[in-house]
Each structure stands twice: as structure tokens, then as C-alpha cells.
C-alpha positions in Angstrom: 115.7 101.5 92.7 118.9 99.6 93.1 120.4 98.7 96.5 123.8 100.1 95.5 124.6 103.6 94.3 127.4 104.4 91.9 129.0 107.0 94.2 131.5 108.3 91.6 128.8 109.1 89.1 126.6 110.7 91.7 129.4 112.8 93.1 130.4 114.2 89.7 126.9 115.3 89.0 126.5 116.7 92.5 129.8 118.5 92.2 129.0 120.2 88.9 125.7 121.4 90.2 127.2 122.6 93.4 130.1 124.5 91.8 127.7 126.2 89.4 126.0 127.8 92.3 128.9 128.2 94.7 128.8 132.0 94.8 125.3 132.2 96.3 125.6 128.9 98.2 126.9 130.5 101.4 123.9 132.8 101.5 121.5 129.8 101.7 123.8 128.2 104.3 123.1 131.2 106.5 119.4 131.9 105.7 118.1 128.4 105.4 120.5 126.1 107.3 120.7 128.5 110.3 124.3 129.6 110.2 125.2 132.8 111.9 127.0 135.2 109.6 128.8 136.8 112.5 130.3 133.5 113.7 133.7 132.5 112.2 133.5 129.8 109.6 135.5 127.3 111.6 132.9 127.5 114.4 129.8 127.1 112.2 127.7 124.0 112.7 128.2 121.1 110.3 124.7 121.8 108.8 126.0 125.1 107.4 128.6 123.5 105.2 128.4 123.9 101.3 124.9 124.7 100.3 123.0 125.0 97.1 121.9 128.4 96.0 118.2 129.3 96.4 116.4 128.4 93.2 115.1 131.5 91.5 112.3 131.7 88.9 108.8 130.4 88.8 109.2 126.8 87.9 110.5 123.8 89.9 111.2 120.6 88.1 110.2 117.7 90.4 110.3 113.9 90.3 108.0 111.5 92.1 109.9 108.5 93.5 107.4 106.0 94.7 104.0 106.4 93.1 101.9 104.3 95.5 98.9 105.6 97.4 100.8 108.1 99.5 103.1 109.1 96.6 100.1 109.9 94.4 98.4 111.7 97.4 101.4 114.0 97.7 101.6 114.5 93.9 97.9 115.4 93.8 98.3 117.9 96.6 101.1 119.5 94.7 98.9 119.7 91.6 96.1 121.3 93.5 98.4 124.2 94.3 97.8 125.3 90.8 100.0 126.5 87.9 101.1 129.5 89.9 103.0 127.2 92.2 105.5 126.6 89.4 105.7 122.9 90.2 106.3 120.8 87.1 106.5 117.0 87.4 109.1 115.8 85.0 109.5 112.1 86.1 107.7 109.3 87.8 109.6 106.3 89.2 108.1 103.1 90.6 108.8 99.4 90.2 105.1 98.6 89.6 103.3 99.3 86.3 100.0 99.9 88.0 101.4 102.8 90.1 103.2 104.2 87.2 100.1 104.2 85.1 97.9 105.8 87.8 100.3 108.7 88.4 101.1 109.2 84.7 97.5 109.4 83.6 96.9 112.3 86.0 100.0 114.2 84.9 99.2 113.7 81.3 95.7 115.2 81.7 97.2 118.3 83.3 99.9 118.8 80.7 103.0 117.7 82.7 105.3 116.2 80.2 107.2 113.5 82.0 109.1 110.3 81.7 108.5 107.0 83.6 111.2 104.9 85.2 111.6 101.7 87.1 115.1 102.3 88.3 115.8 105.6 90.1 119.4 105.7 89.2 118.5 105.7 85.5 116.1 108.6 86.3 118.9 110.6 87.9 121.2 109.9 85.0 118.8 110.9 82.3 116.8 113.7 83.9 119.3 116.6 83.8 117.0 119.4 84.8 115.5 118.0 88.0 115.7 120.2 91.0 113.7 118.3 93.6 112.2 114.9 94.4 109.4 113.7 96.5 110.2 110.3 98.0 107.3 108.0 99.0 108.8 104.6 98.6 108.7 101.9 101.3 110.4 103.0 104.5 113.5 100.8 104.1 114.3 102.6 100.8 114.2 106.1 102.2 117.8 106.4 103.3 119.3 105.0 100.0 117.0 107.0 97.8 117.3 110.3 99.7 121.1 110.0 99.9 121.4 109.1 96.2 119.1 112.0 95.1 120.9 114.6 97.3 124.3 113.4 95.8 122.8 113.9 92.4 122.1 117.5 93.3 118.4 117.3 94.2 116.5 118.7 97.2 114.5 116.0 98.9 111.1 115.7 100.5 111.1 112.3 102.2 107.9 110.7 103.6 107.8 109.3 107.1 109.1 107.2 108.6 112.5 108.7 108.0 114.3 105.3 107.9 114.1 101.9 109.5 117.5 102.1 111.2 119.5 104.8 112.9 122.4 104.1 110.6 120.1 104.8 107.6 118.9 108.0 109.2 122.4 109.1 110.0 123.3 108.6 106.4 120.5 111.0 105.4 121.6 113.7 107.9 125.2 113.5 106.9 124.5 113.5 103.2 122.3 116.6 103.6 125.2 118.4 105.4 127.8 117.3 102.9 125.9 118.2 99.8 124.1 121.3 101.1 120.8 120.0 99.8 117.6 120.5 101.7 116.0 117.4 103.2 112.4 117.8 104.6 111.1 114.8 106.6 107.4 114.2 106.2 106.3 115.0 109.8 103.6 117.3 108.5 102.3 118.5 111.9 105.5 120.6 112.0 103.9 122.8 109.3 100.4 122.8 110.7 99.5 126.4 111.8 97.5 125.3 114.8 100.3 123.1 116.2 102.8 125.9 115.6 100.6 128.4 117.4 100.2 126.0 120.3 103.9 125.4 120.6 105.0 129.0 120.1 102.3 131.0 121.8 100.2 128.9 124.1 102.9 126.7 125.6 106.3 128.3 125.2 105.4 132.0 125.4 102.3 132.2 127.6 102.9 128.9 129.5 99.1 128.8 129.7 98.9 125.3 131.0 101.2 126.0 133.9 103.5 123.2 135.1 103.2 120.3 132.8 102.0 117.1 134.4 101.2 114.5 131.8 100.6 113.9 128.1 98.2 111.3 126.5 98.2 110.5 122.8 96.6 107.9 120.6 96.0 107.0 117.0 93.7 104.1 116.4 92.2 102.6 113.3 89.7 99.9 112.5 90.5 96.6 111.0 91.7 96.7 107.5 92.3 93.6 105.3 95.7 93.2 103.6 96.1 94.7 100.1 95.5 92.0 97.5 97.6 91.3 94.4 96.2 92.6 91.1 96.5 89.8 88.6 96.2 92.1 85.6 99.4 93.9 86.8 101.9 91.2 87.8 105.4 91.9 89.0 108.1 89.6 87.8 109.8 87.7 90.7 113.2 88.9 89.6 112.0 92.5 89.9 110.6 91.9 93.3 113.8 90.2 94.5 116.0 93.0 93.0 114.1 95.6 95.0 114.0 93.8 98.3 110.7 91.8 98.3 110.2 88.1 98.5 106.6 88.0 97.1 104.0 90.3 95.5 102.0 90.0 98.7 104.9 91.2 100.7 105.4 94.1 98.4 101.8 95.1 98.6 101.8 95.0 102.5 105.4 95.9 103.2 104.5 98.0 106.3 103.9 94.7 108.2 107.3 93.2 107.6 110.3 93.7 109.8 113.1 95.4 107.9 110.7 96.8 105.4 108.4 98.9 107.6 107.3 99.0 111.2 103.5 98.6 111.4 101.3 101.3 113.0 104.1 102.4 115.4 106.0 103.6 112.3 102.9 104.8 110.4 101.4 106.8 113.3 103.6 106.6 116.3 106.5 108.4 114.6 104.3 111.5 114.0 102.8 111.7 117.5 106.0 110.9 119.4 107.5 113.8 117.5 104.6 116.1 118.5 104.9 115.2 122.2 108.6 116.0 122.2 108.1 119.1 120.1 105.4 120.7 122.2 107.1 119.8 125.4 110.4 121.2 124.1 112.4 118.2 125.2 113.5 114.7 124.3 112.5 111.7 126.4 114.7 110.4 129.2 113.3 106.9 129.1 110.6 104.6 127.6 108.9 101.4 128.5 106.3 99.7 126.3 104.1 96.7 125.7 103.0 95.5 122.4 102.5 92.5 120.2 101.0 90.9 117.1 97.7 90.4 118.9 95.1 90.5 116.2 96.6 89.7 112.8 98.2 86.5 111.4 101.8 86.4 112.6 102.9 84.7 109.4 102.0 87.8 107.4 102.2 90.5 110.1 105.7 90.6 111.8 105.3 94.1 113.2 103.3 94.9 116.3 99.7 95.7 115.6 98.9 97.1 119.1 101.3 99.2 121.2 101.1 101.1 124.5 104.2 103.1 125.5 105.1 105.4 128.4 107.8 108.0 128.0 109.4 110.0 130.9 110.5 113.6 130.3 112.0 116.2 132.5 110.7 119.7 132.2 112.2 122.4 134.5 113.6 119.6 136.7 110.2 118.1 137.1 109.0 114.7 135.8 106.4 114.6 133.0 105.0 111.3 131.8 103.5 110.7 128.3 101.5 107.7 127.3 101.0 106.7 123.7 98.6 104.1 122.2 98.1 102.8 118.7 95.5 100.0 117.9 94.7 98.5 114.6 91.4 96.7 115.2 89.4 99.5 116.8 89.2 103.0 115.4 87.2 104.5 118.3 88.6 107.9 119.3 90.9 107.9 116.3 93.8 110.3 116.9 94.6 113.2 119.2 97.2 114.6 121.6 96.3 115.8 125.1 98.7 118.0 127.2 97.8 118.4 130.8 99.2 121.0 133.2 98.2 122.2 136.6 96.6 125.3 135.0 94.8 123.8 132.1 94.5 121.1 129.4 95.2 121.3 125.6 93.5 118.7 123.3 94.6 119.0 119.7 94.2 116.8 116.6 95.4 117.0 113.0 91.8 117.0 111.9 91.5 120.6 113.2 89.7 119.9 116.5 91.3 121.9 119.2 90.1 122.7 122.8 92.0 124.4 125.6 90.4 124.1 129.1 91.4 126.0 132.2 91.6 124.4 135.6 89.4 126.0 138.3 92.5 127.4 140.0 93.9 128.8 136.8 94.8 132.5 136.3 92.1 134.1 134.1 93.0 133.9 130.4 91.4 137.2 129.5 94.8 138.7 128.7 95.7 135.7 126.4 92.4 136.3 124.5 93.3 140.0 124.1 96.8 139.1 122.8 95.3 136.8 120.2 96.7 133.6 121.7 93.3 132.1 122.6 89.7 132.5 121.5 87.0 132.1 124.1 83.9 130.0 123.4 80.7 131.2 125.0 78.3 128.4 125.8 74.6 128.9 125.9 73.0 127.2 128.9 69.8 125.2 128.1 66.6 126.7 129.3 66.0 126.1 133.0 69.5 124.9 133.6 70.3 127.5 136.1 67.2 126.6 138.2 67.9 122.9 138.3 69.5 121.3 141.2 73.2 120.5 140.7 74.6 117.1 141.5 77.8 117.9 143.4 79.2 114.5 142.6 79.4 115.5 138.9 82.2 117.6 137.5 81.1 120.8 136.0 81.7 121.1 132.3 84.9 123.1 132.0 85.1 126.5 130.2 86.4 126.1 126.7 88.9 128.1 124.6 89.9 127.6 121.0 92.7 128.9 118.8 92.3 132.1 116.7 94.1 130.5 113.8 93.0 127.8 111.4 94.3 126.9 108.0 92.0 126.2 105.0 94.8 124.1 103.5 95.5 120.5 104.1 98.4 119.7 106.5 100.3 117.9 103.7 100.0 121.0 101.5 101.4 123.4 104.1 104.4 121.0 104.7 105.1 120.6 101.0 104.7 124.4 100.5 107.3 124.9 103.3 109.7 122.6 101.4 109.3 124.4 98.1 109.5 127.8 99.7 112.7 126.7 101.4 114.2 125.7 98.1 113.4 129.1 96.8 115.1 130.7 99.8 111.8 132.1 101.1 111.6 130.0 104.3 113.4 127.6 106.5 112.6 123.9 106.7 110.1 123.1 109.4 111.4 119.5 109.7 115.0 119.2 108.7 116.7 115.8 109.1 118.1 116.4 112.5 114.5 116.8 113.8 113.4 113.7 112.1 116.4 111.8 113.6 115.6 112.8 117.2 112.1 111.4 116.9 113.3 108.3 115.1 115.6 107.5 118.1 112.6 107.6 120.4 110.6 105.5 118.0 113.1 102.7 117.5 113.9 102.6 121.3 110.1 102.0 121.8 110.4 98.9 119.7 113.4 97.8 121.6 111.6 98.3 124.9 108.8 96.0 123.7 111.2 93.4 122.4 113.3 93.3 125.5 110.6 93.9 128.1 112.8 96.5 129.8 112.8 100.2 130.5 115.2 101.9 128.0 117.1 105.0 129.3 118.2 107.7 126.9 121.4 109.8 127.0 121.5 113.3 125.5 124.1 112.2 122.9 121.7 109.5 121.6 119.7 112.2 119.8 122.7 113.8 118.1 124.4 113.1 114.8 
């Protein structure tokens, strides 16, 4: 996990793998990267540049780079897909022996013969048959690791947040274009069948909510103490320094340190800001925000622990405002996104709870039920309810609709499956790097709005690489 990459070494390996598959490469450029075969080559988008051929056969040789809690979570989800998935873990890389051991023990039990590394460059040099890598290292390493792995010829699944800087994110986008390797950003709602159905059918096609008015979203969590240092698994100071950490405590709690992570705004806000823009079908025009280190010790928590932001969008030349909140000392309400239009309201959450509620003036949704866009919920009135006097000062409980689709798979699994299917040429990435970049722009500008106490205006070109 060095800070510097030997570009000449990486380019040679990437070149050899690319030329071996050059014949079929243009096919993947068209089917996976979105190129139009009827458009002249000189007018194709940059993303359709040299591409790796779709990997055929049953097995995919995968490395896990970053074997902490989230890395092991992703690894375990892949393992639960079963032997038929063809996923074989061939390498684990992490700077901490404890993480290495925890991941390696699971792989050994399931018969995945693999090697363990501290330095990811050594892993890339020695593991000649790797085809893909799952990156779950601290956020500030994502850009370097993703670019290095793509140059070595690997397809990359990179956990969120995409990067800690726009320059780092641009590097990831450009490297994906230059190498033709696939890069999936870990915004897993993009592969959630319920969110996809809402975006494609309920909002975009049926326009069931009418004119969009406002969006509210939040992701709160209760107080959590910092992760402690395990004395039985020490990390040498020289190793910590080599990989960007001042102390073991900082390594264990990197999310709270500027330059390494971004606190709950990076952990949660990145995902939900992306959902807001995705379902609205637009990027924000401005953001203003308030936040601070209000609860935790500022000596150990440099990133904001509480944030409230307001984004302005323009939909059909009409203003739409979206508020976002993340708290870290009160988990009440947890997480959800609410989209409000003049014809109805959609409340959706990654935990599977979805409700769509029509306004009294709304056009009847019977036709949407017939088309399979919505599912009507029939409520049973309590005995004697109809005879009781109604308090006109109280709002009547709205009629409720749900979605006709629900996945029995975890949201991480569907996102990982989309990544592996895309490698095999069976699908297109649900969250390519250009998408991750757009949402990162909004995220980082939210931090800037807090720091400067000003309203930040966006330009369309801000979201392009």
C-alpha cells in the first residue's frame, strides 16, 4: 500500500493484458461502456476507448484489498453467493495482521487458496492471474489503489466514498477510460431493485408524484465510542507512517480525520446525496450547509459529527429544494429519503420500507396498479371507526401504495453481482466512475459550504471530467 506507484511496471503488465484481448475489446467498449457502434470512432465518448474483453468462463480470480470490517463484509457477501458464482479469492492485502488473519481464516475454511500481503504493489507483481479486486481501504487510499490496480489490468470495485479529493476522483475516472477496465463505485442503492423501480417507473415514466416540490433525507446513528487499539496485534510505528497514519488510534478511527476520511457526511451523506440527484434526474444548482464537531472530542474528531444541508435543484425550470441531515449521537429515525410532489409522496429506505402516498387532489393511481408500477395496500378500519365522530382538525391517514418488487438479496450483493456480471459482459455497470464523481462534487462542496459559511453555486461543467 505504497503512496507511489511504479508506473512503468504497471503499464507493461496492463499493456500485455490489454493486447491479449484486443480483438474482443471493442465489443465490450460498445456493450458495457455505452459506445454506439453506428457512430464514427473519432466521435465516440472517451469512456469507449480501449477496453478489456469480457471475461468468459465460470471462475473470476479476485483480490481483497483492505480487509477491515467493511472489506470482510463484502468478502463474506461474495462467499454467500456460493460456488456457482465462480468467485475465487486468490489474495488478501492489508497492513494489519488482525485484519489479515480474520479474512484469511474464513477463506481457508471455504477452500479458497490465497496469499496474504501487506503491500498492494507486491500483490500485483506476484499474483499473475487476478482479474478483479475489491477495494475497501480507508477513503484517502481509494484513488491510488484503484488507479494502480486498473493499470495492472484488473477490474475494480471501490467502496465509497470514491475519493477524498476531486483530483483523486478524476484520476480514477481517467484511468478507467485509459485502460478500458471497469470501475464500480460502491453506491449500492444504484443496484437496489426498489430504488431502480422508483426511478424508472414511478418517477421518470409515470411521473406519479406530479410536479416535484421538495426532498427530505436523513441518516442518523446513535453514539459510538472510538475503536480501541488491540494490544495483542500491534502495528509498528514505521508501518503506520509508511501508509499515512500518525498513530494506531488514528488508523483505527481514520474516518474522523481530515485528509483520511470525512466523518458521517462521507459515510452516509455520499450515498443519500447521490440518491437525491439520481431520483430527481438532475445535479444540484447550489448548496448551503451548517455543521460542526458538536459532540465528540475535537482533538480526535476533526470531521463534522452533525450536518444539515440544503440543496437547490431545477426540474422543468421549477425550483426543488432538498434537505439532508446526518447526526451521530441520536439514531432516532435512522435513514430514509422522502420525495414530495404536488400529486403524492414517496418514502423509501434501504432497509426495504417503501410507502407511496397520493395527495387528495391526485389522479387515481388505478392504472399504475394495473401496469404493475404500484401495489395498493387495503387498510382494515377498526370496528366502530366509521360511526365515530371525526375531528376535522386532524388529517386523515393517507391512502398507501407499495412497490410490486422486492429483492430477497442484500443491497451489497446486488451491487457486487452487477459488477461481476459486467466483467463477464452480461450487464452494464450501475455505478461507473462518472456517476460517483458527480455525487462527490456535491459532497465536497457541502463541506466547503460549512467551512466558509457561504452558499456554493454549481456550474454544469463542475460535474464533468
